[in-house]
C-alpha positions, 0 to 999 in steps of 0.5 A: 434534398437528399442526405448527400446534398448540403444546404448552403452556409450549413456546417458539414458534419463529419462522420463519427470518427471520434467515437473509437477515440472516446471509447479509448479515453475511459477504457485505457484508464479502467484497464490500467487500474484493474491491472494495477489492482489485480497486481497489488492483490496478487502480491499482497496475498502471495508468498511475498505478502505473507512474508511481509505480514509476518516480518512486520509483526515480528519486528514490531513486537521485537522493537517494542519489547527492546524500547519499552520493556528493556528500556533501550533507545531506538538506535540500540534496538536497531541492532537487534534486527534480523538480517534481511529485515532492512525493508521493514520501516519502523517508527516509534510513538513514545507518547502512546508507547507503540512501535509500528513496523510497515512494509509499504503497500503490503503490511503494517503492524503495531505493537502496544506496550502495557506495563502489566503485560509487556508488548503485544500486537494490535489486531491486523 
């Protein structure tokens, strides 16, 4: 019996048409994740990423000084922000006496209040 003849009652095995499809099922997500990671790294280390790092450190320090050295509330400290820094999100932790500023996915800095030294930025 040659390969072109099939046994009666035996299932026909189709040619391997599914192999390229299976290749794409894992290749597309890998390529997409690689492109996203490359885009994120490119943005983080570009001029925009450096500006975000600078802005988060500046805003964290200014808001910490306003809040804990100046003794003002956060709503009052919001008026001390420079124009164009609206993209920086600020959170206050009164128990730890810290202010954290962040630009989502790019930078995050925390300023900590010490009664002896005032506010200082944590290591990035």
